Wavefront OBJ file of the C-alpha trace (Angstrom):
o trace
v -43.905 -27.541 -25.415
v -40.334 -28.791 -25.132
v -39.422 -32.463 -25.249
v -38.611 -32.363 -21.520
v -42.025 -30.865 -20.754
v -43.778 -33.450 -22.936
v -41.993 -36.320 -21.199
v -42.690 -34.981 -17.714
v -46.359 -34.489 -18.595
v -46.587 -38.076 -19.886
v -44.964 -39.407 -16.706
v -47.221 -37.393 -14.387
v -50.369 -38.367 -16.322
v -49.585 -42.074 -16.727
v -47.760 -43.091 -13.549
v -48.440 -42.542 -9.868
v -46.673 -39.319 -8.965
v -47.790 -37.922 -5.618
v -45.961 -34.623 -6.116
v -45.118 -33.687 -9.723
v -42.584 -31.114 -8.500
v -40.455 -34.006 -7.226
v -39.891 -35.200 -10.811
v -36.827 -33.317 -11.950
v -35.030 -33.745 -15.252
v -32.364 -35.865 -13.543
v -34.665 -37.957 -11.319
v -33.844 -41.663 -11.715
v -37.306 -42.881 -12.647
v -36.878 -46.642 -12.246
v -34.502 -46.470 -9.284
v -36.908 -44.230 -7.346
v -39.909 -46.380 -8.261
v -41.754 -43.806 -10.350
v -41.737 -46.198 -13.322
v -41.608 -50.001 -13.053
v -40.580 -52.441 -15.795
v -44.046 -52.534 -17.356
v -44.209 -48.767 -17.179
v -40.874 -48.541 -18.960
v -42.385 -50.476 -21.860
v -45.170 -47.869 -21.977
v -42.549 -45.119 -21.894
v -40.609 -46.712 -24.756
v -43.775 -47.044 -26.856
v -44.538 -43.377 -26.157
v -41.041 -42.292 -27.200
v -41.250 -44.286 -30.420
v -44.717 -43.029 -31.334
v -44.299 -39.403 -30.298
v -40.808 -38.784 -31.618
v -40.781 -41.104 -34.630
v -37.897 -43.292 -33.539
v -37.352 -47.013 -33.205
v -35.673 -48.288 -30.043
v -33.752 -51.558 -30.333
v -33.640 -54.006 -27.427
v -29.946 -53.286 -26.777
v -30.754 -49.551 -26.479
v -33.196 -50.124 -23.603
v -30.653 -49.296 -20.937
v -30.599 -47.003 -17.891
v -27.981 -44.890 -19.670
v -30.610 -44.049 -22.306
v -33.896 -44.166 -20.407
v -33.486 -43.727 -16.630
v -34.254 -39.988 -16.484
v -35.915 -37.275 -18.535
v -32.478 -35.781 -19.323
v -31.200 -39.147 -20.548
v -34.312 -39.747 -22.657
v -34.036 -36.317 -24.296
v -30.360 -36.884 -25.131
v -31.121 -40.385 -26.451
v -34.076 -39.300 -28.602
v -32.071 -36.371 -29.955
v -29.206 -38.692 -30.946
v -31.657 -41.113 -32.587
v -33.341 -38.341 -34.549
v -30.032 -36.864 -35.676
v -28.682 -40.226 -36.847
v -31.873 -40.839 -38.832
v -31.638 -37.468 -40.583
l 1 2 3 4 5 6 7 8 9 10 11 12 13 14 15 16 17 18 19 20 21 22 23 24 25 26 27 28 29 30 31 32 33 34 35 36 37 38 39 40 41 42 43 44 45 46 47 48 49 50 51 52 53 54 55 56 57 58 59 60 61 62 63 64 65 66 67 68 69 70 71 72 73 74 75 76 77 78 79 80 81 82 83
């Protein structure tokens, strides 16, 4: 399962998503109300645990975490810089 698929599955299973097909890789998750601020903390914990990264407070930005595409790019950068 790809990282994008894993993230979408986590979102669909842990947050209220009436129609999973509406969650695209570029869907703005907070802006559209799929994930709220508490949910974002859950998402961050999931990213850290699943992908073995540590996310600093200053990295918790929409540019890094607002969509599945942005999360994949962010996690990939984090993993590459740790290698």
